[in-house]
N, C-alpha and C positions, 0 to 999 in steps of 0.2 A: 704710240698713247700708252697709258698706265689704267690698266683696269683694277678701280678697288670693288672687292667682291663685296656685293650689297646682298647678306641674306639676314637681316635685321638685326645685327649684333654689331656692336663696336661704333666708336665716333668717328665716323667717315669722313665728317664734315672737316674736322680735324687735318686728316691725313690730306685731304683735298686742298687745304689752305697752304698747309706748308709746301705742298710741290708746286702751287700757285707761285708763292715766293722765290721758287727757283727755277721760274719760267716754264715748268713742266705741266704738258696737259694730263689730264685724266679723264675718267669717267667711272660712274657708279654702274656695275655691273651687275643686273638681275636674271640677265639670260643668256644663254650657249653665243648667239649670235654677235654680242657684243665682247663674248671672251676671244672667240675667233678674230677679231678684227683689231685687238691689242697686241703689243711687244710683250707688254709683260702683267705682271700681275700684284698686287698686295691684299693678304687674306689678312684682317684686321678681326677684334675681339676683344672682350671683356667678360667677366662673369664666370660662370660655370661648365665644366668641360661639359657635362652631360647635354647641358641645353645647346651649347653652341654645335656639337655634332649634330644632335636634332634638328637643329635650324637649316644647318647646313644641308643636310640630306633632302629636309623637306623642300629646299630652294631646288632640288633638282640639279645643280651646276656642278656638282663632284665630277660626275661623267665627262662633261666637255672642259672641265679645269685640269682633271689627269690627263687628257687628249692634248690639251695645249703644251702641258708642263713637261710630258715623259713623251708622247711623240713627235710634239713642234719644237721641243728643247728652248722654250721660253720661260724667261726667269720668273720665280715667286717668292716674295716676303713675307713671312708669317708674321703679327706684330700681336705680342701678348699672349692672350688666349690663342688667336691666329695660329701662333709658333708651336704652342700645346697640342692643337689639335693635328698637327703633322705627323706625331708622334706614334707609338703602338698602343699606348694605354695611360690611364690616368688614375691614382686610387681614389681620385673623386669623380664616384658616377659609377656604373656599371657597362658603359657603351665602349666601344672600340675608337680608338682613332686612325687616323688616315693611312699610318704606318709609312709614310713619305720616310721618312727618317727612323729607324729604329730606334726605342728605348721608353724612359717610362717618365710619366711626372708623378712627382710627389710631392705631398706637405711641408714644409720646416717644421722641422721639431720644435716645441716649445721651449724645451729644456734641453742645454747641453752643459752638462756639468754643474756648476753655480750659475751659469750665464741664461738668463732668458730671454727669450727673443719676444719682440712685439710683431704678432703677425695681425695684418700682414704687412709684410716688408715695403713700407712707402718711402720714397726719397731718392736721392741721388747718388750712386755708387759708381765706382770706378769699375772699366774694365781691363781684362788683360788679355792679348792676341795667343792662341793656342797655336795657330798657322796661318799662313799667308791666306790672302783672299782678295780679290778685287772690291770687295764690298767695304770691306774694313781698311784697306791700305792708306786710304786719307788722314784716318784716324790720328790723332797727335797722341803721345804718351799720357799725355794729363787727361785723356778723354773719360768725360762721365756722362751717365746718362741718369732718365727717370724712371722709377721702376715704382709700379703697384700691383704686388701678387702676393699669395698664400703660398702658392704651389712652385713647384720648380723642375725644369726639364734634366735628364739625368741618360745622355746617348750611351746606348750599348755599343755602339764602337768609338770609341775615345779618337777616332779619326774625324768625326763629323762634327767634334767641338769647336767653334769657332774662337769663342770668347768665353773666359769665365769671370766670374765675381765671389765677391765675401757677403755672406749676410750670417754669422754664427758658424756656418760650414760653405766651405767652396761649392758652387753650383755652375750649370751651363748656361749662361746668359746669352748666347747665339749659338747657333748648329748651322752647318750646311753640308750638302751632297750637291755635289756637280752644280745643276741650275735652280736647287731648291735652297733657301736660305728663312731662317728665322731668329728673331730677336725678342727677348722676354720683356723687356724694355720699352718705353714707348718713346720713339725717335719725335714724331710729331710733338711732343711736349718738352725736348729735351735741345732746345735750343741751336746754337751752333754747331753743337755735337751732331745732333738728330739731323740738321740739313745736310752735315758733310756725307752722314750714311746713304740720306734719301738721293742724293745727288750723286752719289755712287752707284746707287742701285738704278736711277733712272739711266746713266749709262751704260750698266750692261742690256738695258733694253733694246739698245741702240745696235747693238754686236748682230 
């Protein structure tokens, strides 16, 4: 069973609905016992970095989640803000991230030469693989995902970059280190492409 971490931020029902389409059981987790009984975790999130970290800390779930991920080696997938919170810090807010994957979260530049970027980046964008992974192995060459974000991840170690995308600049659209995975896009809103990725993640929880 996959636990969707419920700390008060994120459209957790839409993630659960997508998992139901895959015949994958899931549960909303707001206490350590549920995390302990699960085989893998999804850390969702939308909105501001500081508020997300503050609410996650207030939930009291971080120690239990880190125990399951780093001592029990269960896979975790961060989505959108959930991925950003996995990093070391963000230019949005003054609080530290979880530092599960070292790196920074930065705001898209409004202007690049003569190009004016509309922020936030909203819509479908292609991804390109930077390394092999069981999470992204099923994806097709033309895979596209739905994004809604004003900030982007930049990994300190380029070996942690799983997928890249472009929006005025190249940015890290998916990251991974061992059993920790994060995606900037919303697989639950990305139709068949998102289903393929979530199905691959569900398979990881069974190993």
